[in-house]
N, C-alpha and C positions, 0 to 999 in steps of 0.2 A: 536386390535387397537394399542397396544404398538408397534407392528412391523411397522405399517404405520408411527407412530410418529418417530421411530428410523430411518426409511428411510428418512424422512424429515430432521432429525437432521444431518445425514451423508451427505445428499445432500447440506445442508447449509454449512457444513464444506468444502466440495469439491468446491462449488461455491466461497467460500472465497479465495481459492487459485487461481481460475480463475480470480478473481478480481485483482490479482497482475499484470496480463497481460492486462486486460481490466479495466483501472482505473474508468470507469463509474460505475462498480459494487463496492459497498462499502464493502470491504473485512471484516473489523472488525465488521460491523453491521450484516453480515451473520453469523459470529461466535456467536454473541450475540443472534441472532434469533434462532440458534440451541440450545443454552443454555436455552433460554426462552421457547422453545417448550418442552424441557425436564422438566424444572421447573414447568410450568403450565399444561403440558399435562400428565406427567408420575409420577413425585414425587416432591411435593413441599417442602419436609423436607430433601431431600437427600444431597443437596449441603451445605457444611459448610461455615461459615463466612470467613474462611481462603481462600477457593476457590473464593468466591465472591470478597474478597479483592485483591487476586492475579490477577483475571481477570480484575479488574478495573485498578490496577497498570500497568499491561501489556498493556492494551489499551492505557493508557497515554504514556507509553514507546514507543509504536508503532507509535503514532503520533509524538512524539519527535524525534524518529530515522529518520523518513522520512523528517521532517522539518530540522533537524540538518545536515543531509547528504547533502541536497540541499544547505543549507546556507554555509556550510563549503567549498564544492567543487567549487561552483559558485563564492562565494566571494573571495576565494583564487586565482581563475583564473582571477579576475578583472571584473566579470560580472556586468552589469548594472541592474537597476530596470526593464527596458524594456526587457532585456534578460530573467529575471525571469518570467515576464508576458508572454513572448513568449513561454517559456518552459511549463508553465501551460496550455496555449491555445493549444500548440502542443500536450500535453498529451490527452486533451479532443478530439481534432480533430483526432489525430492519432489512437484513439480507434476505429474509424469508417473507417479509410483509411488503406488499406492493413493490416488488423489485422493478427497476433499480432505485426508485424514488424513496423507498423505505430507509435506505442508508442515510438519507438526508432528513426526512421527516421524523422518523422514530427517535433518533438521538436528540434532535431539537426539542421535541415534546418532553422526553424523559429528563433532559437537563433542566428545562424550564420548571418542571414539577419538582425535581430534586432541589433546586435552588429555592423554590417557594417554600418547600418543607423545611429549609434551613432558616426560615423566618426573614428572608430577603423580600424586598418590595418586588412588585411585578416588573418594574423598569429594570431593576438590578438583575433579576432573574432572566429577563428577556435579553439583556446585554450579554450575559454569560452564554445563553443559548445561541445567540448570533455568533459570538466568538467561537463557540464549538463548531458551528457550521463553517465559518471561515477557516478554522484550523483544519477541518476535514478536507475542504476543497483545496486549500493550499498544499496540504500534505499529499493529497492525491495527485495534484499537478506535479509536485516535486518528484514523487515516486514514478510517475509516468516518464518524466524526462530522464531520470536515472536508469530506469529499465530500458529505455530506448538506447541510451549510451552503452549499457551492458551488451545489448544485442549487436550494436555497431562494433564494439571492441571484438566480440566473438567473430562477426562476419569478416571484419578486416583481416584478422589473423588467419582465418580459413582461406580467404581468397588470395591474400598476398603472402 
């Protein structure tokens, strides 16, 4: 039974990284699902309070990293609220259109169009669209690093 539970745990961790490319998949929830399977299915006393605290703090950091990357790059480029909304819609729609490239192409195009509709020049609109792309890529990289650290924290506590 433990082998099956470990397969589920590892699958949850792998799917969490897939969620970086397909934003429809809640990455951090998949890590928490893996931790929950271990805690409730294998050993309820194994994980220390330090690990639980680290996992919670890293989860908060993960959300902040994603939000702050978008806020920083898009605001710095002069993006509008409509541009931010277009980027969000583009991520969702892009998850289904030409995966995994849709999460890059669709938000870029939608932000470009949204900014053009805000009476900005093509250069200004393109600058915001590129900033949105950079924000997505940097936020995704930060989330990947934080997710990896979360898995390492879990693994270290389980092994040692």
